[in-house]
N, CA and C atoms of all chains as a GROMACS GRO file, in nm:
protein
  642
    1MET      N    1   4.855   2.885  17.745
    1MET     CA    2   4.719   2.907  17.694
    1MET      C    3   4.632   2.786  17.730
    2SER      N    4   4.519   2.811  17.786
    2SER     CA    5   4.433   2.699  17.825
    2SER      C    6   4.297   2.712  17.756
    3PHE      N    7   4.230   2.827  17.779
    3PHE     CA    8   4.107   2.857  17.706
    3PHE      C    9   4.137   2.972  17.611
    4THR      N   10   4.078   2.969  17.494
    4THR     CA   11   4.103   3.078  17.401
    4THR      C   12   3.985   3.096  17.306
    5THR      N   13   3.968   3.218  17.259
    5THR     CA   14   3.879   3.244  17.146
    5THR      C   15   3.970   3.249  17.024
    6LEU      N   16   3.961   3.148  16.940
    6LEU     CA   17   4.060   3.136  16.832
    6LEU      C   18   4.067   3.263  16.748
    7ALA      N   19   3.950   3.318  16.712
    7ALA     CA   20   3.950   3.433  16.619
    7ALA      C   21   4.014   3.557  16.680
    8SER      N   22   4.036   3.556  16.813
    8SER     CA   23   4.099   3.672  16.876
    8SER      C   24   4.252   3.663  16.874
    9LEU      N   25   4.304   3.549  16.833
    9LEU     CA   26   4.450   3.534  16.829
    9LEU      C   27   4.508   3.613  16.712
   10PRO      N   28   4.634   3.653  16.720
   10PRO     CA   29   4.694   3.727  16.609
   10PRO      C   30   4.685   3.643  16.481
   11PRO      N   31   4.645   3.704  16.370
   11PRO     CA   32   4.630   3.627  16.247
   11PRO      C   33   4.764   3.594  16.184
   12LYS      N   34   4.766   3.483  16.116
   12LYS     CA   35   4.881   3.441  16.037
   12LYS      C   36   4.836   3.442  15.891
   13GLU      N   37   4.910   3.512  15.807
   13GLU     CA   38   4.874   3.515  15.665
   13GLU      C   39   4.939   3.396  15.595
   14ILE      N   40   4.859   3.324  15.521
   14ILE     CA   41   4.912   3.209  15.448
   14ILE      C   42   4.870   3.220  15.302
   15PHE      N   43   4.936   3.144  15.218
   15PHE     CA   44   4.910   3.148  15.074
   15PHE      C   45   4.919   3.293  15.022
   16GLY      N   46   5.029   3.358  15.060
   16GLY     CA   47   5.056   3.491  15.009
   16GLY      C   48   4.955   3.595  15.054
   17GLY      N   49   4.892   3.570  15.166
   17GLY     CA   50   4.798   3.667  15.221
   17GLY      C   51   4.654   3.645  15.176
   18ALA      N   52   4.630   3.544  15.091
   18ALA     CA   53   4.493   3.516  15.047
   18ALA      C   54   4.407   3.467  15.163
   19VAL      N   55   4.474   3.414  15.263
   19VAL     CA   56   4.403   3.352  15.374
   19VAL      C   57   4.467   3.401  15.504
   20ARG      N   58   4.383   3.432  15.601
   20ARG     CA   59   4.431   3.467  15.734
   20ARG      C   60   4.369   3.369  15.834
   21GLY      N   61   4.458   3.300  15.902
   21GLY     CA   62   4.411   3.202  15.999
   21GLY      C   63   4.457   3.239  16.138
   22HIS      N   64   4.387   3.186  16.236
   22HIS     CA   65   4.419   3.209  16.377
   22HIS      C   66   4.449   3.072  16.438
   23TYR      N   67   4.572   3.052  16.479
   23TYR     CA   68   4.619   2.917  16.514
   23TYR      C   69   4.661   2.909  16.660
   24ALA      N   70   4.632   2.794  16.718
   24ALA     CA   71   4.680   2.762  16.853
   24ALA      C   72   4.740   2.622  16.849
   25HIS      N   73   4.830   2.597  16.943
   25HIS     CA   74   4.911   2.476  16.935
   25HIS      C   75   4.921   2.408  17.071
   26LEU      N   76   4.912   2.276  17.068
   26LEU     CA   77   4.954   2.195  17.182
   26LEU      C   78   5.087   2.131  17.141
   27GLU      N   79   5.120   2.017  17.199
   27GLU     CA   80   5.247   1.953  17.159
   27GLU      C   81   5.232   1.872  17.031
   28ARG      N   82   5.111   1.822  17.009
   28ARG     CA   83   5.088   1.735  16.893
   28ARG      C   84   4.988   1.792  16.793
   29ILE      N   85   4.908   1.889  16.835
   29ILE     CA   86   4.796   1.936  16.754
   29ILE      C   87   4.809   2.085  16.729
   30THR      N   88   4.787   2.127  16.605
   30THR     CA   89   4.761   2.267  16.573
   30THR      C   90   4.616   2.277  16.530
   31ILE      N   91   4.543   2.374  16.590
   31ILE     CA   92   4.406   2.403  16.548
   31ILE      C   93   4.401   2.546  16.498
   32GLY      N   94   4.336   2.567  16.384
   32GLY     CA   95   4.322   2.700  16.330
   32GLY      C   96   4.178   2.728  16.293
   33GLU      N   97   4.137   2.852  16.315
   33GLU     CA   98   4.008   2.898  16.263
   33GLU      C   99   4.038   2.994  16.150
   34VAL      N  100   3.977   2.969  16.037
   34VAL     CA  101   4.008   3.044  15.916
   34VAL      C  102   3.878   3.096  15.854
   35ALA      N  103   3.873   3.226  15.832
   35ALA     CA  104   3.760   3.286  15.760
   35ALA      C  105   3.806   3.315  15.617
   36LEU      N  106   3.728   3.270  15.521
   36LEU     CA  107   3.764   3.286  15.380
   36LEU      C  108   3.652   3.361  15.309
   37GLN      N  109   3.691   3.454  15.225
   37GLN     CA  110   3.591   3.521  15.141
   37GLN      C  111   3.548   3.427  15.029
   38ALA      N  112   3.432   3.458  14.970
   38ALA     CA  113   3.388   3.380  14.855
   38ALA      C  114   3.491   3.389  14.743
   39ASN      N  115   3.500   3.281  14.665
   39ASN     CA  116   3.588   3.276  14.548
   39ASN      C  117   3.736   3.288  14.583
   40THR      N  118   3.771   3.242  14.702
   40THR     CA  119   3.911   3.231  14.740
   40THR      C  120   3.963   3.095  14.697
   41THR      N  121   4.076   3.093  14.629
   41THR     CA  122   4.135   2.966  14.588
   41THR      C  123   4.259   2.935  14.670
   42ILE      N  124   4.260   2.816  14.728
   42ILE     CA  125   4.378   2.762  14.794
   42ILE      C  126   4.444   2.671  14.691
   43PRO      N  127   4.562   2.706  14.642
   43PRO     CA  128   4.622   2.623  14.538
   43PRO      C  129   4.654   2.483  14.590
   44LEU      N  130   4.653   2.388  14.500
   44LEU     CA  131   4.690   2.252  14.540
   44LEU      C  132   4.830   2.253  14.600
   45HIS      N  133   4.841   2.189  14.713
   45HIS     CA  134   4.969   2.185  14.783
   45HIS      C  135   4.971   2.060  14.871
   46GLN      N  136   5.083   2.034  14.931
   46GLN     CA  137   5.093   1.920  15.021
   46GLN      C  138   5.193   1.952  15.131
   47HIS      N  139   5.183   1.877  15.238
   47HIS     CA  140   5.275   1.889  15.351
   47HIS      C  141   5.274   1.755  15.424
   48PRO      N  142   5.377   1.730  15.500
   48PRO     CA  143   5.383   1.598  15.565
   48PRO      C  144   5.281   1.582  15.678
   49HIS      N  145   5.224   1.693  15.726
   49HIS     CA  146   5.131   1.687  15.838
   49HIS      C  147   4.997   1.631  15.792
   50GLU      N  148   4.937   1.549  15.873
   50GLU     CA  149   4.795   1.517  15.854
   50GLU      C  150   4.712   1.643  15.873
   51GLN      N  151   4.600   1.651  15.803
   51GLN     CA  152   4.513   1.769  15.816
   51GLN      C  153   4.366   1.725  15.816
   52VAL      N  154   4.288   1.789  15.897
   52VAL     CA  155   4.143   1.779  15.885
   52VAL      C  156   4.090   1.919  15.863
   53THR      N  157   4.011   1.938  15.759
   53THR     CA  158   3.940   2.064  15.739
   53THR      C  159   3.792   2.037  15.766
   54TYR      N  160   3.737   2.109  15.862
   54TYR     CA  161   3.596   2.094  15.902
   54TYR      C  162   3.524   2.225  15.872
   55VAL      N  163   3.416   2.218  15.799
   55VAL     CA  164   3.345   2.340  15.760
   55VAL      C  165   3.239   2.374  15.864
   56ILE      N  166   3.250   2.494  15.920
   56ILE     CA  167   3.149   2.544  16.014
   56ILE      C  168   3.040   2.616  15.939
   57ALA      N  169   3.079   2.698  15.842
   57ALA     CA  170   2.981   2.777  15.766
   57ALA      C  171   3.031   2.794  15.625
   58GLY      N  172   2.938   2.793  15.530
   58GLY     CA  173   2.971   2.819  15.390
   58GLY      C  174   2.982   2.693  15.307
   59ARG      N  175   3.018   2.711  15.182
   59ARG     CA  176   3.032   2.600  15.087
   59ARG      C  177   3.170   2.610  15.023
   60PHE      N  178   3.245   2.502  15.032
   60PHE     CA  179   3.387   2.501  14.997
   60PHE      C  180   3.410   2.384  14.902
   61GLN      N  181   3.440   2.414  14.777
   61GLN     CA  182   3.470   2.308  14.681
   61GLN      C  183   3.613   2.263  14.704
   62PHE      N  184   3.627   2.143  14.751
   62PHE     CA  185   3.756   2.096  14.803
   62PHE      C  186   3.803   1.976  14.722
   63THR      N  187   3.931   1.975  14.691
   63THR     CA  188   3.991   1.863  14.617
   63THR      C  189   4.103   1.804  14.700
   64PHE      N  190   4.103   1.672  14.713
   64PHE     CA  191   4.230   1.612  14.752
   64PHE      C  192   4.241   1.475  14.689
   65GLY      N  193   4.367   1.441  14.660
   65GLY     CA  194   4.389   1.321  14.580
   65GLY      C  195   4.308   1.337  14.451
   66ALA      N  196   4.233   1.236  14.414
   66ALA     CA  197   4.156   1.238  14.288
   66ALA      C  198   4.012   1.281  14.309
   67GLU      N  199   3.978   1.328  14.429
   67GLU     CA  200   3.838   1.357  14.460
   67GLU      C  201   3.812   1.506  14.477
   68THR      N  202   3.699   1.549  14.428
   68THR     CA  203   3.653   1.687  14.450
   68THR      C  204   3.511   1.681  14.503
   69LYS      N  205   3.484   1.761  14.604
   69LYS     CA  206   3.351   1.759  14.665
   69LYS      C  207   3.322   1.898  14.722
   70VAL      N  208   3.195   1.936  14.718
   70VAL     CA  209   3.154   2.061  14.782
   70VAL      C  210   3.123   2.030  14.928
   71LEU      N  211   3.206   2.085  15.015
   71LEU     CA  212   3.186   2.065  15.158
   71LEU      C  213   3.089   2.169  15.212
   72GLU      N  214   2.994   2.122  15.290
   72GLU     CA  215   2.896   2.211  15.354
   72GLU      C  216   2.910   2.197  15.505
   73PRO      N  217   2.843   2.281  15.581
   73PRO     CA  218   2.863   2.276  15.727
   73PRO      C  219   2.843   2.136  15.785
   74GLY      N  220   2.936   2.096  15.869
   74GLY     CA  221   2.932   1.963  15.930
   74GLY      C  222   3.013   1.861  15.853
   75MET      N  223   3.065   1.900  15.737
   75MET     CA  224   3.145   1.808  15.656
   75MET      C  225   3.294   1.834  15.679
   76ALA      N  226   3.370   1.728  15.660
   76ALA     CA  227   3.514   1.737  15.685
   76ALA      C  228   3.588   1.663  15.575
   77ALA      N  229   3.708   1.711  15.546
   77ALA     CA  230   3.805   1.641  15.462
   77ALA      C  231   3.913   1.586  15.554
   78LEU      N  232   3.942   1.458  15.541
   78LEU     CA  233   4.041   1.390  15.625
   78LEU      C  234   4.160   1.358  15.536
   79ILE      N  235   4.268   1.433  15.553
   79ILE     CA  236   4.376   1.437  15.455
   79ILE      C  237   4.503   1.377  15.515
   80PRO      N  238   4.544   1.259  15.469
   80PRO     CA  239   4.670   1.203  15.519
   80PRO      C  240   4.787   1.293  15.483
   81GLY      N  241   4.896   1.279  15.553
   81GLY     CA  242   5.016   1.355  15.520
   81GLY      C  243   5.062   1.326  15.378
   82GLY      N  244   5.114   1.429  15.312
   82GLY     CA  245   5.174   1.411  15.181
   82GLY      C  246   5.078   1.402  15.065
   83VAL      N  247   4.949   1.426  15.088
   83VAL     CA  248   4.851   1.417  14.979
   83VAL      C  249   4.817   1.559  14.932
   84MET      N  250   4.818   1.578  14.801
   84MET     CA  251   4.786   1.709  14.744
   84MET      C  252   4.641   1.746  14.774
   85HIS      N  253   4.621   1.873  14.809
   85HIS     CA  254   4.484   1.919  14.838
   85HIS      C  255   4.476   2.068  14.817
   86GLY      N  256   4.354   2.116  14.797
   86GLY     CA  257   4.328   2.258  14.776
   86GLY      C  258   4.183   2.277  14.743
   87GLY      N  259   4.144   2.399  14.706
   87GLY     CA  260   4.004   2.419  14.674
   87GLY      C  261   3.969   2.564  14.654
   88THR      N  262   3.841   2.586  14.632
   88THR     CA  263   3.787   2.720  14.609
   88THR      C  264   3.659   2.736  14.688
   89THR      N  265   3.648   2.848  14.756
   89THR     CA  266   3.525   2.873  14.831
   89THR      C  267   3.415   2.920  14.736
   90LEU      N  268   3.298   2.861  14.748
   90LEU     CA  269   3.184   2.901  14.664
   90LEU      C  270   3.105   3.014  14.731
   91THR      N  271   3.119   3.026  14.860
   91THR     CA  272   3.060   3.134  14.939
   91THR      C  273   3.165   3.174  15.042
   92ALA      N  274   3.139   3.279  15.118
   92ALA     CA  275   3.224   3.303  15.235
   92ALA      C  276   3.216   3.179  15.324
   93CYS      N  277   3.328   3.144  15.383
   93CYS     CA  278   3.336   3.022  15.464
   93CYS      C  279   3.405   3.050  15.597
   94ARG      N  280   3.370   2.969  15.693
   94ARG     CA  281   3.447   2.964  15.818
   94ARG      C  282   3.479   2.818  15.842
   95VAL      N  283   3.606   2.788  15.854
   95VAL     CA  284   3.648   2.649  15.868
   95VAL      C  285   3.745   2.634  15.985
   96ILE      N  286   3.751   2.511  16.035
   96ILE     CA  287   3.852   2.472  16.131
   96ILE      C  288   3.953   2.385  16.058
   97ASP      N  289   4.080   2.416  16.071
   97ASP     CA  290   4.188   2.335  16.015
   97ASP      C  291   4.269   2.276  16.129
   98LEU      N  292   4.288   2.145  16.124
   98LEU     CA  293   4.364   2.074  16.226
   98LEU      C  294   4.485   2.010  16.163
   99PHE      N  295   4.592   2.008  16.237
   99PHE     CA  296   4.715   1.946  16.186
   99PHE      C  297   4.783   1.868  16.298
  100SER      N  298   4.846   1.759  16.258
  100SER     CA  299   4.941   1.688  16.345
  100SER      C  300   5.045   1.624  16.254
  101PRO      N  301   5.173   1.637  16.283
  101PRO     CA  302   5.230   1.713  16.395
  101PRO      C  303   5.197   1.862  16.384
  102VAL      N  304   5.241   1.935  16.487
  102VAL     CA  305   5.220   2.080  16.493
  102VAL      C  306   5.280   2.148  16.369
  103ARG      N  307   5.210   2.250  16.319
  103ARG     CA  308   5.263   2.335  16.212
  103ARG      C  309   5.358   2.438  16.272
  104GLU      N  310   5.485   2.401  16.282
  104GLU     CA  311   5.582   2.493  16.342
  104GLU      C  312   5.587   2.624  16.261
  105ASP      N  313   5.556   2.614  16.131
  105ASP     CA  314   5.559   2.732  16.046
  105ASP      C  315   5.439   2.824  16.067
  106TYR      N  316   5.341   2.780  16.148
  106TYR     CA  317   5.224   2.864  16.176
  106TYR      C  318   5.230   2.924  16.317
  107ARG      N  319   5.340   2.902  16.389
  107ARG     CA  320   5.351   2.961  16.522
  107ARG      C  321   5.371   3.109  16.510
  108MET      N  322   3.831   0.656  15.411
  108MET     CA  323   3.741   0.772  15.424
  108MET      C  324   3.818   0.899  15.386
  109SER      N  325   3.760   0.978  15.302
  109SER     CA  326   3.830   1.100  15.261
  109SER      C  327   3.745   1.222  15.296
  110PHE      N  328   3.621   1.227  15.245
  110PHE     CA  329   3.527   1.331  15.286
  110PHE      C  330   3.418   1.264  15.369
  111THR      N  331   3.371   1.333  15.469
  111THR     CA  332   3.265   1.274  15.550
  111THR      C  333   3.181   1.382  15.616
  112THR      N  334   3.056   1.348  15.639
  112THR     CA  335   2.971   1.429  15.727
  112THR      C  336   2.977   1.363  15.863
  113LEU      N  337   3.045   1.428  15.956
  113LEU     CA  338   3.074   1.360  16.083
  113LEU      C  339   2.947   1.308  16.150
  114ALA      N  340   2.842   1.389  16.151
  114ALA     CA  341   2.721   1.350  16.226
  114ALA      C  342   2.652   1.229  16.164
  115SER      N  343   2.691   1.192  16.042
  115SER     CA  344   2.629   1.074  15.978
  115SER      C  345   2.702   0.945  16.014
  116LEU      N  346   2.816   0.956  16.080
  116LEU     CA  347   2.890   0.836  16.118
  116LEU      C  348   2.820   0.765  16.234
  117PRO      N  349   2.838   0.635  16.248
  117PRO     CA  350   2.774   0.564  16.359
  117PRO      C  351   2.816   0.625  16.492
  118PRO      N  352   2.722   0.649  16.581
  118PRO     CA  353   2.759   0.713  16.707
  118PRO      C  354   2.830   0.618  16.803
  119LYS      N  355   2.914   0.677  16.883
  119LYS     CA  356   2.982   0.604  16.990
  119LYS      C  357   2.931   0.662  17.121
  120GLU      N  358   2.883   0.577  17.209
  120GLU     CA  359   2.835   0.626  17.338
  120GLU      C  360   2.951   0.631  17.436
  121ILE      N  361   2.966   0.746  17.500
  121ILE     CA  362   3.073   0.760  17.597
  121ILE      C  363   3.015   0.811  17.728
  122PHE      N  364   3.093   0.801  17.834
  122PHE     CA  365   3.047   0.839  17.968
  122PHE      C  366   2.913   0.772  18.000
  123GLY      N  367   2.910   0.640  17.980
  123GLY     CA  368   2.793   0.563  18.017
  123GLY      C  369   2.669   0.598  17.937
  124GLY      N  370   2.688   0.651  17.818
  124GLY     CA  371   2.573   0.682  17.732
  124GLY      C  372   2.524   0.824  17.747
  125ALA      N  373   2.584   0.902  17.838
  125ALA     CA  374   2.541   1.042  17.856
  125ALA      C  375   2.572   1.124  17.731
  126VAL      N  376   2.670   1.079  17.656
  126VAL     CA  377   2.716   1.154  17.540
  126VAL      C  378   2.729   1.058  17.422
  127ARG      N  379   2.684   1.105  17.306
  127ARG     CA  380   2.704   1.028  17.183
  127ARG      C  381   2.786   1.114  17.088
  128GLY      N  382   2.900   1.060  17.048
  128GLY     CA  383   2.986   1.132  16.957
  128GLY      C  384   3.003   1.055  16.827
  129HIS      N  385   3.042   1.129  16.725
  129HIS     CA  386   3.065   1.071  16.592
  129HIS      C  387   3.211   1.099  16.558
  130TYR      N  388   3.290   0.995  16.547
  130TYR     CA  389   3.436   1.010  16.541
  130TYR      C  390   3.493   0.957  16.411
  131ALA      N  391   3.594   1.027  16.362
  131ALA     CA  392   3.671   0.982  16.247
  131ALA      C  393   3.819   0.992  16.283
  132HIS      N  394   3.900   0.913  16.214
  132HIS     CA  395   4.039   0.898  16.254
  132HIS      C  396   4.133   0.903  16.135
  133LEU      N  397   4.244   0.970  16.153
  133LEU     CA  398   4.357   0.955  16.063
  133LEU      C  399   4.462   0.873  16.139
  134GLU      N  400   4.589   0.887  16.106
  134GLU     CA  401   4.690   0.810  16.181
  134GLU      C  402   4.727   0.878  16.312
  135ARG      N  403   4.715   1.012  16.315
  135ARG     CA  404   4.758   1.088  16.432
  135ARG      C  405   4.644   1.163  16.500
  136ILE      N  406   4.533   1.182  16.430
  136ILE     CA  407   4.426   1.270  16.478
  136ILE      C  408   4.295   1.193  16.486
  137THR      N  409   4.224   1.211  16.595
  137THR     CA  410   4.082   1.175  16.602
  137THR      C  411   4.002   1.303  16.611
  138ILE      N  412   3.899   1.316  16.525
  138ILE     CA  413   3.806   1.428  16.532
  138ILE      C  414   3.667   1.374  16.559
  139GLY      N  415   3.598   1.437  16.652
  139GLY     CA  416   3.462   1.395  16.683
  139GLY      C  417   3.369   1.513  16.686
  140GLU      N  418   3.247   1.491  16.638
  140GLU     CA  419   3.141   1.592  16.655
  140GLU      C  420   3.046   1.536  16.759
  141VAL      N  421   3.016   1.616  16.858
  141VAL     CA  422   2.938   1.570  16.971
  141VAL      C  423   2.824   1.668  16.997
  142ALA      N  424   2.703   1.616  17.001
  142ALA     CA  425   2.586   1.696  17.038
  142ALA      C  426   2.551   1.662  17.182
  143LEU      N  427   2.535   1.765  17.263
  143LEU     CA  428   2.506   1.744  17.406
  143LEU      C  429   2.377   1.817  17.442
  144GLN      N  430   2.294   1.752  17.518
  144GLN     CA  431   2.175   1.820  17.569
  144GLN      C  432   2.215   1.916  17.681
  145ALA      N  433   2.127   2.010  17.707
  145ALA     CA  434   2.152   2.101  17.819
  145ALA      C  435   2.163   2.022  17.949
  146ASN      N  436   2.245   2.074  18.040
  146ASN     CA  437   2.262   2.013  18.173
  146ASN      C  438   2.321   1.874  18.169
  147THR      N  439   2.403   1.849  18.068
  147THR     CA  440   2.480   1.724  18.063
  147THR      C  441   2.612   1.748  18.133
  148THR      N  442   2.646   1.659  18.224
  148THR     CA  443   2.775   1.670  18.294
  148THR      C  444   2.872   1.564  18.244
  149ILE      N  445   2.989   1.610  18.206
  149ILE     CA  446   3.101   1.521  18.174
  149ILE      C  447   3.187   1.519  18.300
  150PRO      N  448   3.194   1.406  18.368
  150PRO     CA  449   3.271   1.404  18.494
  150PRO      C  450   3.419   1.434  18.468
  151LEU      N  451   3.484   1.490  18.568
  151LEU     CA  452   3.627   1.514  18.556
  151LEU      C  453   3.699   1.383  18.528
  152HIS      N  454   3.784   1.385  18.429
  152HIS     CA  455   3.857   1.265  18.389
  152HIS      C  456   3.987   1.309  18.321
  153GLN      N  457   4.069   1.215  18.290
  153GLN     CA  458   4.194   1.247  18.220
  153GLN      C  459   4.231   1.131  18.130
  154HIS      N  460   4.318   1.156  18.036
  154HIS     CA  461   4.369   1.055  17.944
  154HIS      C  462   4.503   1.109  17.892
  155PRO      N  463   4.585   1.020  17.843
  155PRO     CA  464   4.717   1.066  17.797
  155PRO      C  465   4.711   1.147  17.669
  156HIS      N  466   4.603   1.140  17.596
  156HIS     CA  467   4.591   1.210  17.469
  156HIS      C  468   4.572   1.360  17.492
  157GLU      N  469   4.637   1.441  17.411
  157GLU     CA  470   4.602   1.582  17.404
  157GLU      C  471   4.459   1.596  17.351
  158GLN      N  472   4.390   1.700  17.393
  158GLN     CA  473   4.252   1.721  17.347
  158GLN      C  474   4.229   1.870  17.321
  159VAL      N  475   4.156   1.899  17.217
  159VAL     CA  476   4.102   2.033  17.198
  159VAL      C  477   3.951   2.018  17.190
  160THR      N  478   3.878   2.092  17.271
  160THR     CA  479   3.733   2.100  17.258
  160THR      C  480   3.699   2.238  17.205
  161TYR      N  481   3.634   2.242  17.090
  161TYR     CA  482   3.598   2.367  17.023
  161TYR      C  483   3.445   2.374  17.018
  162VAL      N  484   3.389   2.482  17.067
  162VAL     CA  485   3.243   2.495  17.074
  162VAL      C  486   3.189   2.559  16.946
  163ILE      N  487   3.102   2.487  16.878
  163ILE     CA  488   3.035   2.540  16.759
  163ILE      C  489   2.908   2.613  16.800
  164ALA      N  490   2.834   2.554  16.890
  164ALA     CA  491   2.706   2.614  16.932
  164ALA      C  492   2.682   2.581  17.078
  165GLY      N  493   2.621   2.676  17.150
  165GLY     CA  494   2.584   2.652  17.288
  165GLY      C  495   2.682   2.713  17.387
  166ARG      N  496   2.653   2.689  17.513
  166ARG     CA  497   2.736   2.740  17.623
  166ARG      C  498   2.774   2.623  17.713
  167PHE      N  499   2.902   2.605  17.734
  167PHE     CA  500   2.955   2.484  17.798
  167PHE      C  501   3.048   2.530  17.911
  168GLN      N  502   3.006   2.508  18.034
  168GLN     CA  503   3.092   2.543  18.148
  168GLN      C  504   3.196   2.434  18.164
  169PHE      N  505   3.320   2.470  18.135
  169PHE     CA  506   3.426   2.371  18.119
  169PHE      C  507   3.534   2.395  18.224
  170THR      N  508   3.583   2.286  18.282
  170THR     CA  509   3.691   2.295  18.381
  170THR      C  510   3.808   2.212  18.334
  171PHE      N  511   3.928   2.271  18.339
  171PHE     CA  512   4.043   2.181  18.338
  171PHE      C  513   4.154   2.242  18.419
  172GLY      N  514   4.230   2.151  18.481
  172GLY     CA  515   4.326   2.196  18.579
  172GLY      C  516   4.251   2.277  18.683
  173ALA      N  517   4.300   2.395  18.716
  173ALA     CA  518   4.239   2.478  18.822
  173ALA      C  519   4.145   2.583  18.764
  174GLU      N  520   4.116   2.577  18.634
  174GLU     CA  521   4.039   2.682  18.570
  174GLU      C  522   3.900   2.634  18.528
  175THR      N  523   3.802   2.722  18.544
  175THR     CA  524   3.667   2.696  18.495
  175THR      C  525   3.624   2.816  18.414
  176LYS      N  526   3.563   2.790  18.300
  176LYS     CA  527   3.521   2.899  18.212
  176LYS      C  528   3.399   2.854  18.133
  177VAL      N  529   3.312   2.950  18.103
  177VAL     CA  530   3.198   2.919  18.016
  177VAL      C  531   3.243   2.942  17.872
  178LEU      N  532   3.249   2.832  17.798
  178LEU     CA  533   3.289   2.839  17.658
  178LEU      C  534   3.167   2.870  17.572
  179GLU      N  535   3.185   2.964  17.481
  179GLU     CA  536   3.079   3.002  17.388
  179GLU      C  537   3.130   2.974  17.247
  180PRO      N  538   3.044   2.986  17.146
  180PRO     CA  539   3.087   2.952  17.011
  180PRO      C  540   3.214   3.027  16.969
  181GLY      N  541   3.308   2.950  16.912
  181GLY     CA  542   3.436   3.006  16.871
  181GLY      C  543   3.544   2.991  16.975
  182MET      N  544   3.507   2.944  17.094
  182MET     CA  545   3.605   2.926  17.201
  182MET      C  546   3.649   2.781  17.208
  183ALA      N  547   3.771   2.764  17.256
  183ALA     CA  548   3.830   2.631  17.264
  183ALA      C  549   3.902   2.612  17.396
  184ALA      N  550   3.904   2.489  17.441
  184ALA     CA  551   3.989   2.448  17.553
  184ALA      C  552   4.102   2.365  17.496
  185LEU      N  553   4.224   2.400  17.532
  185LEU     CA  554   4.345   2.334  17.481
  185LEU      C  555   4.404   2.255  17.597
  186ILE      N  556   4.387   2.124  17.594
  186ILE     CA  557   4.409   2.040  17.711
  186ILE      C  558   4.528   1.948  17.689
  187PRO      N  559   4.638   1.972  17.756
  187PRO     CA  560   4.752   1.880  17.743
  187PRO      C  561   4.714   1.740  17.792
  188GLY      N  562   4.788   1.640  17.748
  188GLY     CA  563   4.763   1.505  17.795
  188GLY      C  564   4.779   1.496  17.946
  189GLY      N  565   4.695   1.413  18.009
  189GLY     CA  566   4.710   1.385  18.151
  189GLY      C  567   4.652   1.489  18.244
  190VAL      N  568   4.581   1.588  18.192
  190VAL     CA  569   4.524   1.694  18.276
  190VAL      C  570   4.374   1.667  18.296
  191MET      N  571   4.330   1.674  18.420
  191MET     CA  572   4.190   1.649  18.453
  191MET      C  573   4.102   1.756  18.387
  192HIS      N  574   3.990   1.712  18.332
  192HIS     CA  575   3.897   1.806  18.268
  192HIS      C  576   3.757   1.748  18.267
  193GLY      N  577   3.661   1.836  18.254
  193GLY     CA  578   3.520   1.796  18.249
  193GLY      C  579   3.435   1.920  18.248
  194GLY      N  580   3.303   1.905  18.257
  194GLY     CA  581   3.219   2.023  18.255
  194GLY      C  582   3.073   1.990  18.249
  195THR      N  583   2.994   2.096  18.239
  195THR     CA  584   2.848   2.085  18.233
  195THR      C  585   2.796   2.180  18.127
  196THR      N  586   2.710   2.131  18.042
  196THR     CA  587   2.650   2.217  17.939
  196THR      C  588   2.542   2.304  18.002
  197LEU      N  589   2.547   2.433  17.973
  197LEU     CA  590   2.445   2.526  18.025
  197LEU      C  591   2.326   2.535  17.929
  198THR      N  592   2.350   2.500  17.804
  198THR     CA  593   2.246   2.491  17.701
  198THR      C  594   2.278   2.366  17.620
  199ALA      N  595   2.192   2.332  17.526
  199ALA     CA  596   2.230   2.231  17.427
  199ALA      C  597   2.356   2.283  17.356
  200CYS      N  598   2.447   2.192  17.327
  200CYS     CA  599   2.576   2.231  17.267
  200CYS      C  600   2.609   2.138  17.150
  201ARG      N  601   2.685   2.194  17.060
  201ARG     CA  602   2.750   2.112  16.958
  201ARG      C  603   2.896   2.148  16.961
  202VAL      N  604   2.980   2.047  16.979
  202VAL     CA  605   3.124   2.072  16.993
  202VAL      C  606   3.203   1.979  16.903
  203ILE      N  607   3.324   2.023  16.872
  203ILE     CA  608   3.423   1.939  16.806
  203ILE      C  609   3.526   1.900  16.910
  204ASP      N  610   3.553   1.771  16.920
  204ASP     CA  611   3.658   1.722  17.009
  204ASP      C  612   3.769   1.661  16.924
  205LEU      N  613   3.890   1.705  16.951
  205LEU     CA  614   4.008   1.657  16.878
  205LEU      C  615   4.101   1.588  16.974
  206PHE      N  616   4.165   1.485  16.926
  206PHE     CA  617   4.260   1.412  17.008
  206PHE      C  618   4.382   1.374  16.926
  207SER      N  619   4.498   1.373  16.994
  207SER     CA  620   4.617   1.312  16.938
  207SER      C  621   4.699   1.261  17.055
  208PRO      N  622   4.748   1.137  17.054
  208PRO     CA  623   4.730   1.039  16.946
  208PRO      C  624   4.582   1.000  16.929
  209VAL      N  625   4.558   0.914  16.832
  209VAL     CA  626   4.424   0.865  16.803
  209VAL      C  627   4.362   0.799  16.926
  210ARG      N  628   4.231   0.821  16.944
  210ARG     CA  629   4.157   0.749  17.049
  210ARG      C  630   4.120   0.611  16.997
  211GLU      N  631   4.207   0.516  17.020
  211GLU     CA  632   4.179   0.380  16.972
  211GLU      C  633   4.049   0.327  17.033
  212ASP      N  634   4.018   0.375  17.154
  212ASP     CA  635   3.896   0.328  17.222
  212ASP      C  636   3.769   0.390  17.162
  213TYR      N  637   3.783   0.483  17.071
  213TYR     CA  638   3.666   0.545  17.007
  213TYR      C  639   3.645   0.494  16.864
  214ARG      N  640   3.728   0.399  16.823
  214ARG     CA  641   3.708   0.344  16.689
  214ARG      C  642   3.581   0.261  16.687
   0.00000   0.00000   0.00000
């Protein structure tokens, strides 16, 4: 895969189907495009992978560590590995999720 | 840094000032938001870091390896380390550039 339209990739259901993401992988990076309906809650969770969540559209009340903030378009959460994070969408959202190392569980 | 508005970060001039990007870093990931004027050319170049370029807005004629494609919003180029790449914006563009390992030269 060299060029791709992320949203055209087969969806992966995560968080028990509450979220459907479209993921692509290099050797070190996983990138996902995720569309979330309003009032979707991602429960607090953690993983060893670093994560960046970048909001393209919508308003996403996001928590990680001891901080909670409403992310708007152009804002990002920079989440070290092993830190608890989660949130609730205040509107429909479209976000980019990045991980390193690769999320082998999202292939 | 935990939450950030990427475009509010101090800009880094790259490619001799043709491009100004706003970059943030974790231990494994660099994420940058880059605004490009129409008809900006990024010369073909390479680096050992993997890169993903994701187009948020605009049309970006992008080449890597032997392939050239016009990227539109929602499209991404997935570029392994060491592969030549570059392109020309057909309109003003806003893109996300991701790298792993971290671009120490973009700090």
